[in-house]
N, C-alpha and C positions, 0 to 999 in steps of 0.2 A: 326419502329425502324430499323436502318441500321445494316446490317449484318457485323460482324467483320471478315474481310478477312485476317487478320494477323495471322501468326502461333501462336499456343497457348502460347508458351514460350514468344514470343515477346509481345503478348497482355498482359500477366501477368506482364512483366517488365514495360510496359507502365502504367498499372494501379497502380503498386507499386510506380512508380516515382510520379504519380499524387497524391497519398495518402500521400507520404512522404513530398512532397512540401506543401500540405495542413496542415499537422501536424507541419511542421517547421514554417509556417506563423502564425498558431494559438499560438504556443509556443512563437514566437517573440512578438506577441501582448500582451500575458500574461506577458512576461518579462518586457516590457516597463511599463505596469501598475504597476507591483510589484516593479520595481526600484524606481518609484516615492515615494512609501511607504516603501522603504527598511529599513530605520531606525526604523520605527514603527514596521515592521515585526521582526526585530532583537530584539527589546525590548520585544515583545510578546513571541518570541522563547526562550529568555534568562530568562524570568520571573520565571519559576520553580526552576532554580538554584539560581537566585538572591535573592529570598525570604528566601532561606536556608542559604545564606552567612551571615557573621557577618556584622553589620551595616556599618562598616568602610571599608569593602572589596568591590572590583569591578573587572571587567574583565580587562585583559591587552592584548595589541598587541605589538609585538616586532619589526615589520618592518614598515617603514613609509607608503608604499602603501598597507599594509596588509588589512586595513579596507575597502579600495576601492574595492579590489578583494573579500572580504567577502560579501560586499553588492551586488556585481555582482553575487556571488554564491547564495545568498538568493533570489535575483530577478529571477535567472534562475530556481531554484527549485520551487519557487512560481508560476512562469509562466507555468512551466510544470504541476503543480497541477491544475491550472486554466484551462489549455487546456486538462486535462486528459479525461473528458467525450467526448470531440470532437475526441481525439486520439483513444479512445476505439471504437467510432462509425466508424472511418476510418478503423480500423483493422477489424471490423466486416464486413464492406462493401467490403473490399478486398476479403473476402471469400464468399460474397453474390452470385456470379455467380454459385457457386457449391452447393447452398442450394435451397431447395424447398420453396414454399410459406409459409408453416407452420413454418419452421425454420427461415425465414426472419422476421416473426412477433415477434420473440423473441429478436430482436435487442434493442428495447426500454427497456424492463425489464432487459436485460443484462447490458446495460449502466447504468441504474438507480441503480440496486442492487450492481453492482461492485463499483460504485462511493461511494454509501452510506456506504458499508462495509469497503472500504479503509479509508474513512474519519472517520468512527467509530473506526477503529483500531488506527489511528493516535491520535484521541481525548482520547482514553483510555490510550495510552502511555503518552500523555501530562499531563493529569489530575490525573492519578493513579500511573503509573509506575515511571515517572520522580521524583515526590516528594519523594517517598520511596527510590528510588535508590540514589538520591543526598544526602538525609539524611544519608544514609549508608556511602557513600564516604566521606562526610564531618565529619563523626564521628572520623576520624583519626587526626583531628586538635587537637593541644594541645598548651601549652605555648611555646613549641619549634617549632611547625609546624603551618603554616598558608597556606590555599589554595589560590593560585593566578591563577584562571582559564584563560587559553589562549582562545581568541575569536576563533581562527582558529581551535583548537582542539575541543572546545565545539561544534562548528557548525558541524564539521565532525561527531562527536559522536551522537549528538542529531538528525540530519537529517537521519543518517543511522538507528537509532533505530526507529524513527517515520515511516520510509519507511518499515522496517521489521514488525512493528506492523500492518501497513496497509495491507501488503501482507498476513500475517497469518490469518487475519480476512476475507480473501476471501474464506475460506474453504467451506462454503455452496455453493457458485457459482461453485467452482471446483468440488464438489460432484455432482452437477446437470449435468454439461457437461460431466463428466466422465461416469455418468450413461447413459446419452443420447448416448454417443459414444459406450456403451456396454463394457467399460473397468472395471467398478465396478458395484455392485448391493447392495441394502440395506442389503441383507443377508450377503454379504461379509464384509460390514462395521460393522455389528453387531457381526459377528463371530470373527473379528479381533479387537474388541474394546480394549482388553487388550494391544495389540501391539500399537494401536493408542494412548492410554493413555501414554504408556511408551515413545513413540515418542514425544508427546506433552510436557512431563516433560523435555525431553532432549532439545527440542527447547527452552523452558522457561529458562533452565539453561544456554543456550548458549547466548541468546540475552538480558538477564537481568543481573543486578549486582549480585555478588556472595553471596547474602543473601537469606535465605529461604523465608522471607516474600514476596520479589519482585517476586521470582519464582512462589510461590503459587498464588499471585495476577494475574499473567499472565496465569498460568495454568488453573485456574478456568473458565475464559471466553472461553478459547480454548476448554476445555472439553464440555462446553455448546454448543459451535459452532460445535463440532464433533457430538453431539446429533442432533442439527439442521440439520447438513449435512445428517444424516441418514433419517430424515423426508423428506428433500428435495429430496434425492435420491429415496425414496419410491414414492413421488409424480411424479417425472420424469419418473420412471419405469411404473407407472400406466398410465400416459398419453401416453407413448410410446406403451404400449400394446393396448390401445384404438385406437390409430392411425393405428396400424398394423391390428387390427380386422376390422376397417373401410375400409381398402384397400382390 
């Protein structure tokens, strides 16, 4: 293996550029694939609201080029999601030179767990939170009011929520790496469980519609994920202690 004679900062920038180019290429490939199916993806994304609308209702767009740019947006987000495992791998490999062999072996579990939890959060939002939330919003319809959802507004709203659901479901992975880094411990998480629960209900109130049912439906899995995070933290701490004793 050739010795890197470049200064550390220059070497880091070169590796960063290489990883960013790889991520951009992967996202571009995903974008092309998703653009081919952009209309199908839009129909799938719009289905939770469409089934709650009146039979004679439909989505609207107010500018002639609006749907073209909406399909571009859908294809970009879809391409980013397709490339997400590869992007996570590139991020991990960027930090690889500073890691030991044991830490490098965590790359595959990290990529798999992060991807599955993110997808799980998005699916929970799509199949559970969306129907409840849309039913609440459409409850304001009357003989004087009819919902005419804009495609642009709906895409921005739904994509943002799906992303947020995916992020909050990463709690066990976050607990694992914070424990590995020595920032938190299982005892800390258990001791501050009440504050964690309060924070979870605040998050649920912020990212869900303003009805109690939707907030509780999000809070319940988050509370379960918090408990899973404690277990994962305990496992990470135990492994960390065994490694320290072995050294």
